[in-house]
PyMOL Python script that loads the backbone (N, CA, C, O; Angstrom):
from pymol import cmd

cmd.read_pdbstr("""\
ATOM      1  N   MET A   1      11.217 140.653 -10.103  1.00  0.00           N
ATOM      2  CA  MET A   1      10.593 139.746  -9.561  1.00  0.00           C
ATOM      3  C   MET A   1       9.354 140.272  -8.898  1.00  0.00           C
ATOM      4  O   MET A   1       9.589 141.276  -8.224  1.00  0.00           O
ATOM      5  N   ALA A   2       8.128 139.891  -8.895  1.00  0.00           N
ATOM      6  CA  ALA A   2       6.942 140.166  -8.366  1.00  0.00           C
ATOM      7  C   ALA A   2       7.223 139.978  -6.678  1.00  0.00           C
ATOM      8  O   ALA A   2       7.992 139.298  -5.998  1.00  0.00           O
ATOM      9  N   ASN A   3       6.140 140.985  -6.408  1.00  0.00           N
ATOM     10  CA  ASN A   3       6.857 141.245  -4.931  1.00  0.00           C
ATOM     11  C   ASN A   3       5.299 141.100  -4.166  1.00  0.00           C
ATOM     12  O   ASN A   3       5.308 141.030  -2.937  1.00  0.00           O
ATOM     13  N   ASN A   4       4.210 141.063  -4.757  1.00  0.00           N
ATOM     14  CA  ASN A   4       2.675 140.662  -4.300  1.00  0.00           C
ATOM     15  C   ASN A   4       2.063 140.161  -5.065  1.00  0.00           C
ATOM     16  O   ASN A   4       2.551 139.893  -6.163  1.00  0.00           O
ATOM     17  N   LYS A   5       0.639 139.827  -4.716  1.00  0.00           N
ATOM     18  CA  LYS A   5      -0.161 138.752  -5.462  1.00  0.00           C
ATOM     19  C   LYS A   5      -0.565 139.566  -6.786  1.00  0.00           C
ATOM     20  O   LYS A   5      -0.642 139.016  -7.884  1.00  0.00           O
ATOM     21  N   SER A   6      -0.830 141.013  -6.562  1.00  0.00           N
ATOM     22  CA  SER A   6      -1.364 141.603  -7.583  1.00  0.00           C
ATOM     23  C   SER A   6      -0.744 141.890  -8.999  1.00  0.00           C
ATOM     24  O   SER A   6      -1.263 142.016 -10.109  1.00  0.00           O
ATOM     25  N   THR A   7       0.544 141.948  -8.561  1.00  0.00           N
ATOM     26  CA  THR A   7       2.068 141.843  -9.568  1.00  0.00           C
ATOM     27  C   THR A   7       1.924 140.550 -10.138  1.00  0.00           C
ATOM     28  O   THR A   7       1.883 140.369 -11.355  1.00  0.00           O
ATOM     29  N   GLU A   8       1.848 139.670  -9.311  1.00  0.00           N
ATOM     30  CA  GLU A   8       2.112 138.282 -10.249  1.00  0.00           C
ATOM     31  C   GLU A   8       0.869 137.790 -11.165  1.00  0.00           C
ATOM     32  O   GLU A   8       0.988 136.924 -12.032  1.00  0.00           O
ATOM     33  N   LYS A   9      -0.472 138.531 -10.825  1.00  0.00           N
ATOM     34  CA  LYS A   9      -1.762 138.259 -11.614  1.00  0.00           C
ATOM     35  C   LYS A   9      -1.567 138.994 -12.892  1.00  0.00           C
ATOM     36  O   LYS A   9      -1.987 138.539 -13.956  1.00  0.00           O
ATOM     37  N   ARG A  10      -0.555 140.807 -12.743  1.00  0.00           N
ATOM     38  CA  ARG A  10      -0.609 141.153 -13.654  1.00  0.00           C
ATOM     39  C   ARG A  10       0.411 140.905 -14.885  1.00  0.00           C
ATOM     40  O   ARG A  10       0.397 141.340 -16.036  1.00  0.00           O
ATOM     41  N   ILE A  11       1.452 139.896 -14.092  1.00  0.00           N
ATOM     42  CA  ILE A  11       2.368 139.253 -15.036  1.00  0.00           C
ATOM     43  C   ILE A  11       1.712 138.243 -15.878  1.00  0.00           C
ATOM     44  O   ILE A  11       1.998 138.187 -17.074  1.00  0.00           O
ATOM     45  N   ARG A  12       0.826 137.411 -15.336  1.00  0.00           N
ATOM     46  CA  ARG A  12       0.375 136.392 -15.755  1.00  0.00           C
ATOM     47  C   ARG A  12      -0.772 136.639 -16.920  1.00  0.00           C
ATOM     48  O   ARG A  12      -1.246 135.803 -17.690  1.00  0.00           O
ATOM     49  N   GLN A  13      -1.090 138.145 -16.800  1.00  0.00           N
ATOM     50  CA  GLN A  13      -2.385 138.466 -17.717  1.00  0.00           C
ATOM     51  C   GLN A  13      -1.603 139.295 -18.925  1.00  0.00           C
ATOM     52  O   GLN A  13      -2.086 139.577 -20.021  1.00  0.00           O
ATOM     53  N   SER A  14      -0.453 139.569 -18.510  1.00  0.00           N
ATOM     54  CA  SER A  14       0.198 140.368 -19.548  1.00  0.00           C
ATOM     55  C   SER A  14       1.003 139.308 -20.562  1.00  0.00           C
ATOM     56  O   SER A  14       1.308 139.421 -21.749  1.00  0.00           O
ATOM     57  N   ALA A  15       1.185 138.400 -19.750  1.00  0.00           N
ATOM     58  CA  ALA A  15       1.786 137.236 -20.847  1.00  0.00           C
ATOM     59  C   ALA A  15       0.856 136.716 -21.696  1.00  0.00           C
ATOM     60  O   ALA A  15       1.117 136.593 -22.893  1.00  0.00           O
ATOM     61  N   ALA A  16      -0.460 136.314 -21.120  1.00  0.00           N
ATOM     62  CA  ALA A  16      -1.353 135.878 -22.109  1.00  0.00           C
ATOM     63  C   ALA A  16      -2.007 136.515 -23.076  1.00  0.00           C
ATOM     64  O   ALA A  16      -2.324 136.009 -24.152  1.00  0.00           O
ATOM     65  N   ARG A  17      -2.304 138.031 -22.600  1.00  0.00           N
ATOM     66  CA  ARG A  17      -2.488 138.940 -23.788  1.00  0.00           C
ATOM     67  C   ARG A  17      -1.306 139.273 -24.543  1.00  0.00           C
ATOM     68  O   ARG A  17      -1.646 139.989 -25.484  1.00  0.00           O
ATOM     69  N   ARG A  18       0.201 139.019 -24.534  1.00  0.00           N
ATOM     70  CA  ARG A  18       0.784 139.085 -25.498  1.00  0.00           C
ATOM     71  C   ARG A  18       0.929 137.779 -26.064  1.00  0.00           C
ATOM     72  O   ARG A  18       1.661 137.781 -27.054  1.00  0.00           O
ATOM     73  N   GLN A  19       0.425 136.580 -25.722  1.00  0.00           N
ATOM     74  CA  GLN A  19       0.389 135.618 -27.025  1.00  0.00           C
ATOM     75  C   GLN A  19      -0.937 135.706 -27.890  1.00  0.00           C
ATOM     76  O   GLN A  19      -1.055 135.431 -29.084  1.00  0.00           O
ATOM     77  N   GLN A  20      -1.781 136.096 -27.120  1.00  0.00           N
ATOM     78  CA  GLN A  20      -2.805 136.417 -27.931  1.00  0.00           C
ATOM     79  C   GLN A  20      -2.647 137.284 -29.085  1.00  0.00           C
ATOM     80  O   GLN A  20      -2.879 136.860 -30.218  1.00  0.00           O
ATOM     81  N   ASN A  21      -2.207 138.662 -28.828  1.00  0.00           N
ATOM     82  CA  ASN A  21      -1.894 139.477 -29.935  1.00  0.00           C
ATOM     83  C   ASN A  21      -0.882 138.901 -30.881  1.00  0.00           C
ATOM     84  O   ASN A  21      -0.988 139.009 -32.103  1.00  0.00           O
ATOM     85  N   LYS A  22       0.056 138.316 -30.301  1.00  0.00           N
ATOM     86  CA  LYS A  22       1.180 137.565 -31.030  1.00  0.00           C
ATOM     87  C   LYS A  22       0.568 136.899 -32.225  1.00  0.00           C
ATOM     88  O   LYS A  22       0.765 137.224 -33.395  1.00  0.00           O
ATOM     89  N   THR A  23      -0.448 135.610 -31.654  1.00  0.00           N
ATOM     90  CA  THR A  23      -1.381 135.333 -33.011  1.00  0.00           C
ATOM     91  C   THR A  23      -2.012 135.834 -33.631  1.00  0.00           C
ATOM     92  O   THR A  23      -2.294 135.399 -34.748  1.00  0.00           O
ATOM     93  N   SER A  24      -2.411 136.775 -33.224  1.00  0.00           N
ATOM     94  CA  SER A  24      -3.807 137.429 -34.155  1.00  0.00           C
ATOM     95  C   SER A  24      -2.970 138.495 -35.045  1.00  0.00           C
ATOM     96  O   SER A  24      -3.618 139.057 -35.928  1.00  0.00           O
ATOM     97  N   LYS A  25      -1.909 138.758 -34.940  1.00  0.00           N
ATOM     98  CA  LYS A  25      -1.277 139.855 -35.520  1.00  0.00           C
ATOM     99  C   LYS A  25      -0.504 138.842 -36.964  1.00  0.00           C
ATOM    100  O   LYS A  25      -0.365 139.287 -38.104  1.00  0.00           O
ATOM    101  N   GLY A  26      -0.171 137.695 -36.586  1.00  0.00           N
ATOM    102  CA  GLY A  26       0.406 136.867 -37.228  1.00  0.00           C
ATOM    103  C   GLY A  26      -0.566 136.497 -38.294  1.00  0.00           C
ATOM    104  O   GLY A  26      -0.283 136.671 -39.480  1.00  0.00           O
ATOM    105  N   ARG A  27      -1.778 135.960 -37.885  1.00  0.00           N
ATOM    106  CA  ARG A  27      -2.965 135.301 -38.854  1.00  0.00           C
ATOM    107  C   ARG A  27      -2.796 136.819 -39.661  1.00  0.00           C
ATOM    108  O   ARG A  27      -2.299 136.798 -40.788  1.00  0.00           O
ATOM    109  N   MET A  28      -3.095 137.748 -39.236  1.00  0.00           N
ATOM    110  CA  MET A  28      -3.421 138.969 -40.079  1.00  0.00           C
ATOM    111  C   MET A  28      -2.364 139.378 -41.283  1.00  0.00           C
ATOM    112  O   MET A  28      -2.698 139.712 -42.419  1.00  0.00           O
ATOM    113  N   ARG A  29      -0.776 139.257 -40.690  1.00  0.00           N
ATOM    114  CA  ARG A  29       0.097 139.663 -41.400  1.00  0.00           C
ATOM    115  C   ARG A  29       0.394 138.596 -42.539  1.00  0.00           C
ATOM    116  O   ARG A  29       0.972 138.942 -43.570  1.00  0.00           O
ATOM    117  N   SER A  30      -0.020 137.288 -42.323  1.00  0.00           N
ATOM    118  CA  SER A  30      -0.089 135.911 -43.490  1.00  0.00           C
ATOM    119  C   SER A  30      -1.055 136.501 -44.067  1.00  0.00           C
ATOM    120  O   SER A  30      -0.577 136.848 -45.147  1.00  0.00           O
ATOM    121  N   ALA A  31      -2.314 136.894 -44.018  1.00  0.00           N
ATOM    122  CA  ALA A  31      -3.568 137.188 -44.842  1.00  0.00           C
ATOM    123  C   ALA A  31      -3.018 138.398 -45.904  1.00  0.00           C
ATOM    124  O   ALA A  31      -3.256 138.403 -47.111  1.00  0.00           O
ATOM    125  N   VAL A  32      -2.282 139.352 -45.221  1.00  0.00           N
ATOM    126  CA  VAL A  32      -2.028 140.603 -46.146  1.00  0.00           C
ATOM    127  C   VAL A  32      -1.314 140.062 -46.842  1.00  0.00           C
ATOM    128  O   VAL A  32      -1.645 140.100 -48.027  1.00  0.00           O
ATOM    129  N   LYS A  33       0.142 139.213 -46.463  1.00  0.00           N
ATOM    130  CA  LYS A  33       0.974 138.668 -47.302  1.00  0.00           C
ATOM    131  C   LYS A  33       0.655 137.907 -48.531  1.00  0.00           C
ATOM    132  O   LYS A  33       1.027 138.064 -49.694  1.00  0.00           O
ATOM    133  N   ASP A  34      -0.205 136.960 -47.919  1.00  0.00           N
ATOM    134  CA  ASP A  34      -1.122 136.273 -49.607  1.00  0.00           C
ATOM    135  C   ASP A  34      -1.852 137.462 -50.184  1.00  0.00           C
ATOM    136  O   ASP A  34      -2.013 137.202 -51.376  1.00  0.00           O
ATOM    137  N   LEU A  35      -2.260 138.391 -49.965  1.00  0.00           N
ATOM    138  CA  LEU A  35      -3.210 139.160 -50.753  1.00  0.00           C
ATOM    139  C   LEU A  35      -2.258 140.070 -51.626  1.00  0.00           C
ATOM    140  O   LEU A  35      -2.645 140.581 -52.677  1.00  0.00           O
ATOM    141  N   ARG A  36      -0.835 140.255 -51.058  1.00  0.00           N
ATOM    142  CA  ARG A  36      -0.069 140.899 -51.908  1.00  0.00           C
ATOM    143  C   ARG A  36       0.696 140.600 -52.716  1.00  0.00           C
ATOM    144  O   ARG A  36       1.286 141.303 -53.536  1.00  0.00           O
ATOM    145  N   SER A  37       0.745 139.138 -52.463  1.00  0.00           N
ATOM    146  CA  SER A  37       1.465 138.288 -53.633  1.00  0.00           C
ATOM    147  C   SER A  37       0.608 138.055 -54.682  1.00  0.00           C
ATOM    148  O   SER A  37       1.022 138.119 -55.839  1.00  0.00           O
ATOM    149  N   ALA A  38      -0.477 137.805 -54.435  1.00  0.00           N
ATOM    150  CA  ALA A  38      -1.607 137.667 -55.764  1.00  0.00           C
ATOM    151  C   ALA A  38      -1.443 138.937 -56.359  1.00  0.00           C
ATOM    152  O   ALA A  38      -0.944 138.891 -57.483  1.00  0.00           O
ATOM    153  N   LEU A  39      -1.807 140.401 -55.791  1.00  0.00           N
ATOM    154  CA  LEU A  39      -1.626 141.281 -56.312  1.00  0.00           C
ATOM    155  C   LEU A  39      -0.469 141.582 -57.086  1.00  0.00           C
ATOM    156  O   LEU A  39      -0.655 142.039 -58.214  1.00  0.00           O
ATOM    157  N   LEU A  40       1.008 141.356 -56.566  1.00  0.00           N
ATOM    158  CA  LEU A  40       2.210 141.072 -57.559  1.00  0.00           C
ATOM    159  C   LEU A  40       2.425 140.366 -58.602  1.00  0.00           C
ATOM    160  O   LEU A  40       3.251 140.537 -59.498  1.00  0.00           O
ATOM    161  N   ALA A  41       1.472 139.375 -58.426  1.00  0.00           N
ATOM    162  CA  ALA A  41       1.348 138.135 -59.897  1.00  0.00           C
ATOM    163  C   ALA A  41       0.223 138.581 -60.694  1.00  0.00           C
ATOM    164  O   ALA A  41       0.092 138.009 -61.777  1.00  0.00           O
ATOM    165  N   GLY A  42      -0.559 139.418 -60.411  1.00  0.00           N
ATOM    166  CA  GLY A  42      -1.397 139.936 -61.324  1.00  0.00           C
ATOM    167  C   GLY A  42      -2.501 139.468 -61.438  1.00  0.00           C
ATOM    168  O   GLY A  42      -3.267 139.763 -62.356  1.00  0.00           O
ATOM    169  N   ASP A  43      -2.841 138.385 -60.201  1.00  0.00           N
ATOM    170  CA  ASP A  43      -3.950 137.564 -60.304  1.00  0.00           C
ATOM    171  C   ASP A  43      -5.140 138.325 -59.572  1.00  0.00           C
ATOM    172  O   ASP A  43      -5.246 138.430 -58.350  1.00  0.00           O
ATOM    173  N   ALA A  44      -6.028 138.843 -60.530  1.00  0.00           N
ATOM    174  CA  ALA A  44      -6.908 139.757 -59.776  1.00  0.00           C
ATOM    175  C   ALA A  44      -8.159 139.100 -59.209  1.00  0.00           C
ATOM    176  O   ALA A  44      -8.696 139.504 -58.177  1.00  0.00           O
ATOM    177  N   GLU A  45      -8.696 137.842 -60.085  1.00  0.00           N
ATOM    178  CA  GLU A  45      -9.475 137.360 -59.407  1.00  0.00           C
ATOM    179  C   GLU A  45      -9.255 136.675 -57.784  1.00  0.00           C
ATOM    180  O   GLU A  45     -10.071 136.815 -56.873  1.00  0.00           O
ATOM    181  N   GLN A  46      -7.622 135.721 -57.662  1.00  0.00           N
ATOM    182  CA  GLN A  46      -7.311 135.298 -56.461  1.00  0.00           C
ATOM    183  C   GLN A  46      -7.389 136.728 -55.554  1.00  0.00           C
ATOM    184  O   GLN A  46      -8.020 136.640 -54.501  1.00  0.00           O
ATOM    185  N   ALA A  47      -6.883 137.831 -55.839  1.00  0.00           N
ATOM    186  CA  ALA A  47      -6.792 139.130 -54.785  1.00  0.00           C
ATOM    187  C   ALA A  47      -8.327 139.422 -54.710  1.00  0.00           C
ATOM    188  O   ALA A  47      -8.804 139.443 -53.576  1.00  0.00           O
ATOM    189  N   LYS A  48      -9.198 139.659 -55.810  1.00  0.00           N
ATOM    190  CA  LYS A  48     -10.630 140.134 -55.321  1.00  0.00           C
ATOM    191  C   LYS A  48     -11.290 139.081 -54.242  1.00  0.00           C
ATOM    192  O   LYS A  48     -12.143 139.571 -53.503  1.00  0.00           O
ATOM    193  N   SER A  49     -10.918 137.388 -54.039  1.00  0.00           N
ATOM    194  CA  SER A  49     -11.434 136.569 -53.440  1.00  0.00           C
ATOM    195  C   SER A  49     -10.933 136.422 -52.084  1.00  0.00           C
ATOM    196  O   SER A  49     -11.455 135.744 -51.198  1.00  0.00           O
ATOM    197  N   LEU A  50      -9.756 137.195 -51.992  1.00  0.00           N
ATOM    198  CA  LEU A  50      -8.826 137.135 -50.421  1.00  0.00           C
ATOM    199  C   LEU A  50      -9.279 138.444 -49.762  1.00  0.00           C
ATOM    200  O   LEU A  50      -9.260 138.536 -48.534  1.00  0.00           O
ATOM    201  N   LEU A  51      -9.691 139.469 -50.545  1.00  0.00           N
ATOM    202  CA  LEU A  51      -9.950 140.842 -49.904  1.00  0.00           C
ATOM    203  C   LEU A  51     -10.704 140.628 -48.788  1.00  0.00           C
ATOM    204  O   LEU A  51     -10.288 141.060 -47.713  1.00  0.00           O
ATOM    205  N   PRO A  52     -11.882 139.958 -48.858  1.00  0.00           N
ATOM    206  CA  PRO A  52     -12.837 140.071 -47.726  1.00  0.00           C
ATOM    207  C   PRO A  52     -12.700 139.702 -46.514  1.00  0.00           C
ATOM    208  O   PRO A  52     -13.063 140.397 -45.565  1.00  0.00           O
ATOM    209  N   PRO A  53     -11.929 138.078 -46.366  1.00  0.00           N
ATOM    210  CA  PRO A  53     -11.058 137.755 -45.131  1.00  0.00           C
ATOM    211  C   PRO A  53     -10.140 138.628 -44.744  1.00  0.00           C
ATOM    212  O   PRO A  53     -10.043 138.970 -43.566  1.00  0.00           O
ATOM    213  N   THR A  54      -9.326 139.108 -45.739  1.00  0.00           N
ATOM    214  CA  THR A  54      -8.126 139.848 -45.193  1.00  0.00           C
ATOM    215  C   THR A  54      -9.155 141.348 -44.277  1.00  0.00           C
ATOM    216  O   THR A  54      -9.012 141.617 -43.084  1.00  0.00           O
ATOM    217  N   LEU A  55      -9.933 141.950 -45.058  1.00  0.00           N
ATOM    218  CA  LEU A  55     -10.409 143.016 -44.502  1.00  0.00           C
ATOM    219  C   LEU A  55     -10.926 142.785 -42.932  1.00  0.00           C
ATOM    220  O   LEU A  55     -10.991 143.645 -42.054  1.00  0.00           O
ATOM    221  N   ARG A  56     -11.312 141.218 -42.824  1.00  0.00           N
ATOM    222  CA  ARG A  56     -12.095 141.167 -41.489  1.00  0.00           C
ATOM    223  C   ARG A  56     -11.228 141.070 -40.436  1.00  0.00           C
ATOM    224  O   ARG A  56     -11.326 141.558 -39.311  1.00  0.00           O
ATOM    225  N   LEU A  57      -9.911 140.026 -41.170  1.00  0.00           N
ATOM    226  CA  LEU A  57      -9.176 140.021 -40.155  1.00  0.00           C
ATOM    227  C   LEU A  57      -8.196 141.472 -39.591  1.00  0.00           C
ATOM    228  O   LEU A  57      -8.103 141.432 -38.364  1.00  0.00           O
ATOM    229  N   LEU A  58      -7.615 142.456 -40.079  1.00  0.00           N
ATOM    230  CA  LEU A  58      -7.697 143.585 -40.198  1.00  0.00           C
ATOM    231  C   LEU A  58      -8.462 144.485 -38.951  1.00  0.00           C
ATOM    232  O   LEU A  58      -8.011 145.160 -38.026  1.00  0.00           O
ATOM    233  N   ASP A  59      -9.737 144.175 -39.366  1.00  0.00           N
ATOM    234  CA  ASP A  59     -10.524 144.843 -38.454  1.00  0.00           C
ATOM    235  C   ASP A  59     -10.504 144.346 -37.012  1.00  0.00           C
ATOM    236  O   ASP A  59     -10.249 144.947 -35.968  1.00  0.00           O
ATOM    237  N   SER A  60     -10.959 142.664 -37.324  1.00  0.00           N
ATOM    238  CA  SER A  60     -10.970 142.040 -35.561  1.00  0.00           C
ATOM    239  C   SER A  60      -9.730 142.518 -35.039  1.00  0.00           C
ATOM    240  O   SER A  60      -9.804 143.053 -33.934  1.00  0.00           O
ATOM    241  N   THR A  61      -8.386 142.435 -35.685  1.00  0.00           N
ATOM    242  CA  THR A  61      -7.373 142.710 -34.993  1.00  0.00           C
ATOM    243  C   THR A  61      -7.244 143.897 -34.379  1.00  0.00           C
ATOM    244  O   THR A  61      -6.927 143.977 -33.193  1.00  0.00           O
ATOM    245  N   ALA A  62      -7.493 144.984 -35.177  1.00  0.00           N
ATOM    246  CA  ALA A  62      -7.517 146.371 -34.518  1.00  0.00           C
ATOM    247  C   ALA A  62      -8.745 146.346 -33.328  1.00  0.00           C
ATOM    248  O   ALA A  62      -8.493 146.969 -32.296  1.00  0.00           O
ATOM    249  N   GLN A  63      -9.949 145.712 -33.419  1.00  0.00           N
ATOM    250  CA  GLN A  63     -10.876 145.961 -32.418  1.00  0.00           C
ATOM    251  C   GLN A  63     -10.438 145.071 -31.134  1.00  0.00           C
ATOM    252  O   GLN A  63     -11.084 145.219 -30.097  1.00  0.00           O
ATOM    253  N   LYS A  64      -9.277 144.081 -31.174  1.00  0.00           N
ATOM    254  CA  LYS A  64      -8.949 143.375 -29.854  1.00  0.00           C
ATOM    255  C   LYS A  64      -7.900 144.270 -29.533  1.00  0.00           C
ATOM    256  O   LYS A  64      -7.686 144.198 -28.323  1.00  0.00           O
ATOM    257  N   GLY A  65      -6.909 145.347 -30.274  1.00  0.00           N
ATOM    258  CA  GLY A  65      -6.155 146.367 -29.588  1.00  0.00           C
ATOM    259  C   GLY A  65      -4.885 145.944 -29.892  1.00  0.00           C
ATOM    260  O   GLY A  65      -3.888 146.452 -29.378  1.00  0.00           O
ATOM    261  N   ALA A  66      -4.834 144.578 -31.114  1.00  0.00           N
ATOM    262  CA  ALA A  66      -3.618 144.554 -31.172  1.00  0.00           C
ATOM    263  C   ALA A  66      -2.643 145.274 -32.148  1.00  0.00           C
ATOM    264  O   ALA A  66      -1.413 145.283 -32.090  1.00  0.00           O
ATOM    265  N   ILE A  67      -3.445 145.869 -33.046  1.00  0.00           N
ATOM    266  CA  ILE A  67      -2.694 146.906 -33.428  1.00  0.00           C
ATOM    267  C   ILE A  67      -3.938 148.346 -33.700  1.00  0.00           C
ATOM    268  O   ILE A  67      -5.159 148.289 -33.552  1.00  0.00           O
ATOM    269  N   HIS A  68      -3.323 149.222 -34.014  1.00  0.00           N
ATOM    270  CA  HIS A  68      -4.034 150.441 -34.112  1.00  0.00           C
ATOM    271  C   HIS A  68      -5.034 150.719 -35.025  1.00  0.00           C
ATOM    272  O   HIS A  68      -4.672 150.331 -36.136  1.00  0.00           O
ATOM    273  N   ARG A  69      -6.256 151.277 -35.047  1.00  0.00           N
ATOM    274  CA  ARG A  69      -7.169 151.328 -35.588  1.00  0.00           C
ATOM    275  C   ARG A  69      -6.925 151.915 -36.846  1.00  0.00           C
ATOM    276  O   ARG A  69      -7.541 151.457 -37.808  1.00  0.00           O
ATOM    277  N   ASN A  70      -5.916 153.105 -37.056  1.00  0.00           N
ATOM    278  CA  ASN A  70      -5.647 153.741 -37.992  1.00  0.00           C
ATOM    279  C   ASN A  70      -4.916 153.080 -38.812  1.00  0.00           C
ATOM    280  O   ASN A  70      -5.098 153.109 -40.029  1.00  0.00           O
ATOM    281  N   ALA A  71      -3.908 152.336 -38.173  1.00  0.00           N
ATOM    282  CA  ALA A  71      -3.282 151.279 -39.079  1.00  0.00           C
ATOM    283  C   ALA A  71      -3.721 150.314 -39.746  1.00  0.00           C
ATOM    284  O   ALA A  71      -3.205 149.819 -40.749  1.00  0.00           O
ATOM    285  N   ALA A  72      -5.082 149.885 -39.006  1.00  0.00           N
ATOM    286  CA  ALA A  72      -5.559 148.761 -39.786  1.00  0.00           C
ATOM    287  C   ALA A  72      -6.248 149.661 -41.035  1.00  0.00           C
ATOM    288  O   ALA A  72      -6.050 149.242 -42.175  1.00  0.00           O
ATOM    289  N   ALA A  73      -6.852 150.581 -40.900  1.00  0.00           N
ATOM    290  CA  ALA A  73      -7.758 151.779 -41.905  1.00  0.00           C
ATOM    291  C   ALA A  73      -6.553 151.820 -42.886  1.00  0.00           C
ATOM    292  O   ALA A  73      -6.869 151.419 -44.006  1.00  0.00           O
ATOM    293  N   ARG A  74      -5.150 152.228 -42.750  1.00  0.00           N
ATOM    294  CA  ARG A  74      -4.218 152.352 -43.726  1.00  0.00           C
ATOM    295  C   ARG A  74      -3.936 151.116 -44.682  1.00  0.00           C
ATOM    296  O   ARG A  74      -3.966 151.113 -45.912  1.00  0.00           O
ATOM    297  N   THR A  75      -3.692 150.205 -43.931  1.00  0.00           N
ATOM    298  CA  THR A  75      -3.643 149.040 -44.831  1.00  0.00           C
ATOM    299  C   THR A  75      -4.864 148.593 -45.467  1.00  0.00           C
ATOM    300  O   THR A  75      -5.073 148.610 -46.680  1.00  0.00           O
ATOM    301  N   LYS A  76      -5.456 148.293 -44.794  1.00  0.00           N
ATOM    302  CA  LYS A  76      -7.252 148.469 -45.669  1.00  0.00           C
ATOM    303  C   LYS A  76      -7.181 149.212 -47.024  1.00  0.00           C
ATOM    304  O   LYS A  76      -7.103 148.670 -48.127  1.00  0.00           O
ATOM    305  N   SER A  77      -7.221 150.521 -46.770  1.00  0.00           N
ATOM    306  CA  SER A  77      -7.330 151.568 -47.855  1.00  0.00           C
ATOM    307  C   SER A  77      -6.038 151.145 -48.960  1.00  0.00           C
ATOM    308  O   SER A  77      -6.263 151.050 -50.166  1.00  0.00           O
ATOM    309  N   ARG A  78      -4.875 150.944 -48.457  1.00  0.00           N
ATOM    310  CA  ARG A  78      -3.782 150.490 -49.752  1.00  0.00           C
ATOM    311  C   ARG A  78      -4.189 149.061 -50.369  1.00  0.00           C
ATOM    312  O   ARG A  78      -4.171 148.868 -51.584  1.00  0.00           O
ATOM    313  N   LEU A  79      -4.522 148.170 -49.527  1.00  0.00           N
ATOM    314  CA  LEU A  79      -4.864 146.963 -50.351  1.00  0.00           C
ATOM    315  C   LEU A  79      -6.284 147.243 -51.266  1.00  0.00           C
ATOM    316  O   LEU A  79      -6.268 146.656 -52.348  1.00  0.00           O
ATOM    317  N   GLN A  80      -7.278 147.903 -51.040  1.00  0.00           N
ATOM    318  CA  GLN A  80      -8.170 148.136 -51.583  1.00  0.00           C
ATOM    319  C   GLN A  80      -7.865 149.185 -53.095  1.00  0.00           C
ATOM    320  O   GLN A  80      -8.390 148.907 -54.174  1.00  0.00           O
ATOM    321  N   LYS A  81      -7.255 149.975 -52.966  1.00  0.00           N
ATOM    322  CA  LYS A  81      -6.610 150.841 -53.872  1.00  0.00           C
ATOM    323  C   LYS A  81      -5.700 149.987 -54.740  1.00  0.00           C
ATOM    324  O   LYS A  81      -5.653 150.225 -55.947  1.00  0.00           O
ATOM    325  N   ALA A  82      -5.010 149.058 -54.234  1.00  0.00           N
ATOM    326  CA  ALA A  82      -4.127 148.241 -55.270  1.00  0.00           C
ATOM    327  C   ALA A  82      -4.801 147.203 -56.054  1.00  0.00           C
ATOM    328  O   ALA A  82      -4.256 146.657 -57.013  1.00  0.00           O
ATOM    329  N   ILE A  83      -5.989 146.928 -55.649  1.00  0.00           N
ATOM    330  CA  ILE A  83      -6.884 146.003 -56.123  1.00  0.00           C
ATOM    331  C   ILE A  83      -7.694 146.944 -57.220  1.00  0.00           C
ATOM    332  O   ILE A  83      -8.071 146.386 -58.250  1.00  0.00           O
ATOM    333  N   ALA A  84      -7.918 148.071 -57.071  1.00  0.00           N
ATOM    334  CA  ALA A  84      -8.870 148.785 -57.905  1.00  0.00           C
ATOM    335  C   ALA A  84      -8.216 148.914 -59.117  1.00  0.00           C
ATOM    336  O   ALA A  84      -8.670 148.713 -60.244  1.00  0.00           O
ATOM    337  N   GLY A  85      -6.651 149.412 -58.648  1.00  0.00           N
ATOM    338  CA  GLY A  85      -5.812 149.611 -59.548  1.00  0.00           C
ATOM    339  C   GLY A  85      -5.326 148.246 -60.760  1.00  0.00           C
ATOM    340  O   GLY A  85      -4.597 148.335 -61.747  1.00  0.00           O
ATOM    341  N   LEU A  86      -5.966 147.195 -60.272  1.00  0.00           N
ATOM    342  CA  LEU A  86      -5.414 145.922 -60.834  1.00  0.00           C
ATOM    343  C   LEU A  86      -6.597 146.037 -62.616  1.00  0.00           C
ATOM    344  O   LEU A  86      -6.305 146.099 -63.811  1.00  0.00           O
ATOM    345  N   GLY A  87      -7.646 146.017 -61.997  1.00  0.00           N
ATOM    346  CA  GLY A  87      -8.825 146.108 -62.932  1.00  0.00           C
ATOM    347  C   GLY A  87      -9.786 147.033 -63.228  1.00  0.00           C
ATOM    348  O   GLY A  87     -10.641 146.784 -64.078  1.00  0.00           O
TER     349      GLY A  87
END
""", "prot")
cmd.dss("prot")
cmd.show_as("cartoon", "prot")
cmd.util.cbc("prot")
cmd.orient("prot")
């Protein structure tokens, strides 16, 4: 348990940041999953239309610090490579 006010504040801040990161990562994962399912279905048009918003979500999630920037770059690269292989 917290022993002083600064520790109590740190606990509150950590809880708020944890919730924000969880929300941000969840939205990102859903977008990536939707794009990958379009790729598996072979639907090139849908995959190409889903790519820009998914890349934006990856960038913003990395910028917020919820994921590492290299993890975002790696995921973006793999998705773009998969889409280029479709058509």
